[in-house]
C-alpha positions, -999 to +999 in steps of 0.1 A: +619+341+131+589+361+137+574+362+101+550+334+111+536+353+144+509+379+146+511+414+169+489+403+198+495+430+221+509+467+223+520+471+261+522+509+276+540+519+307+521+546+326+523+565+355+487+564+368+463+535+362+433+554+373+439+582+351+449+559+320+416+537+329+395+570+324+410+584+293+409+553+276+377+546+287+359+581+283+377+601+260+389+575+237+356+552+238+373+517+243+363+490+266+386+488+292+388+460+318+410+462+352+428+432+358+447+418+389+465+389+381+484+381+412+458+394+436+486+417+449+471+451+439+491+457+409+463+463+387+467+466+352+444+471+321+432+455+291+414+467+261+408+450+227+406+466+196+402+456+160+422+425+147+424+408+180+452+433+191+449+441+229+463+475+243+482+467+279+487+492+303+512+485+333+523+510+360+556+516+356+582+546+348+575+553+314+606+569+291+615+572+255+622+542+241+607+514+266+569+522+257+549+511+238+562+476+233+548+458+201+544+424+214+545+392+190+522+364+198+538+327+198+509+308+193+528+280+189+552+285+217+588+279+217+598+309+233+629+298+246+640+289+212+629+320+196+647+344+224+682+320+219+680+325+182+675+363+185+703+364+208+725+342+187+720+364+157+729+395+179+698+409+194+702+428+227+681+406+250+666+432+273+647+408+296+652+372+297+622+347+294+600+352+326+566+350+338+540+373+323+500+376+330+490+339+318+525+331+302+558+338+293+573+369+278+609+383+268+619+416+255+649+427+230+659+457+217+662+468+181+695+487+172+679+521+182+668+508+215+634+502+210+619+475+228+602+443+212+586+416+229+576+381+223+549+364+245+534+327+246+505+314+271+514+291+298+498+259+281+523+264+250+557+246+247+583+266+262+610+249+235+602+233+201+632+211+204 
């Protein structure tokens, strides 16, 4: 189901955006950009690394099992169909398809409770049917 998609992002939940930005910029040496998608003051960070993979940092409670999250990029769209197929095969859908910065995402859990995400841009069709 996801064999033809690529890993596009790895998401981290962090408690302090400013501290995280300073660490990944000043200590790790990444080009970190501060984003504010909704203009509501809920800034998040993005840092691009090799192979077109982005590290994304969102302020949210971080606990074992919910961070980091590997995100599969659905370049051709069809997120609704993919999530429906995962549910039919017994995957636990943690977050149904919902709006995400620049597109749509959904999270599901593996048997150990680790979250995995799928994402597609707003301009890709949500269904392939």
